[in-house]
C-alpha positions in Angstrom: 103.3 113.3 107.2 101.8 109.8 106.7 103.8 106.6 107.3 103.5 103.7 104.9 104.1 100.3 106.4 104.9 97.3 104.2 104.6 93.9 105.8 105.8 91.0 103.8 105.6 87.3 104.4 105.6 83.8 102.9 102.8 81.5 103.9 103.2 77.8 104.5 101.7 76.1 101.4 98.9 74.4 103.4 98.1 77.6 105.3 97.4 80.1 102.4 93.6 79.9 102.7 93.9 80.2 106.5 96.0 83.4 106.1 93.4 84.9 103.8 90.7 84.0 106.3 92.8 85.5 109.1 93.2 88.7 107.1 89.5 88.9 106.3 88.8 88.6 110.1 91.4 91.1 111.4 92.1 93.7 108.8 88.6 95.4 109.0 89.4 96.1 112.7 92.8 97.5 111.7 91.2 99.8 109.2 89.1 101.3 112.0 92.0 101.6 114.4 93.0 105.2 115.5 95.3 106.6 112.9 94.8 104.1 110.2 94.3 105.6 106.8 94.1 102.5 104.7 95.1 98.8 104.4 95.4 96.6 101.4 96.5 92.9 101.3 98.2 91.7 98.1 99.1 88.2 97.1 101.7 87.4 94.4 100.0 86.0 91.3 103.0 83.8 90.6 103.6 82.6 94.1 100.3 82.4 96.1 102.1 82.1 99.4 104.0 85.4 98.9 102.0 88.4 100.2 102.4 92.0 101.3 100.1 94.1 103.4 100.4 97.8 102.5 99.2 100.1 105.3 99.0 103.9 105.5 99.1 105.4 109.0 98.8 108.9 110.3 102.3 108.3 111.9 104.7 105.6 112.8 103.7 105.9 116.4 100.1 105.1 115.5 101.2 102.0 113.7 103.5 100.9 116.5 100.6 101.3 119.0 98.4 99.1 116.7 101.1 96.5 116.3 101.6 96.3 120.1 97.8 95.8 120.5 97.9 93.0 117.9 100.8 91.4 119.7 99.1 91.6 123.1 96.0 90.0 121.7 97.9 87.1 120.2 97.1 87.9 116.6 100.7 88.4 115.5 101.7 85.0 116.9 98.7 83.5 115.2 99.8 84.9 111.8 103.5 83.9 112.4 102.4 80.3 113.0 101.1 80.2 109.5 104.3 81.5 107.9 107.6 79.9 106.9 109.4 82.6 108.9 108.9 85.9 110.6 107.3 88.6 108.5 109.3 91.6 107.4 108.1 95.1 108.5 109.4 98.1 106.6 108.4 101.8 107.1 108.3 104.3 104.3 107.5 108.0 103.8 106.4 109.7 100.6 109.2 111.5 98.8 108.6 115.0 97.5 109.7 114.4 94.0 
């Protein structure tokens, strides 16, 4: 069963354009990473610094391996430096309803 990962963050007001540029640079690589089934970045229409990244992965383990790689390459730290605080990461599975 697929794992959905919801990453939320609040960008520093002067870093919103930089966050979008960072996403344009790194998310295409994420989409091609083993186990990735899709990635969408969404910005709040009423608060441009508020964003979520919705990802779909073959498994939580696939995502955790990807996140470790992003941490090892310094990309997570690069993103966090543009935020007002650490991002939230939540894991979801589809309910059979």
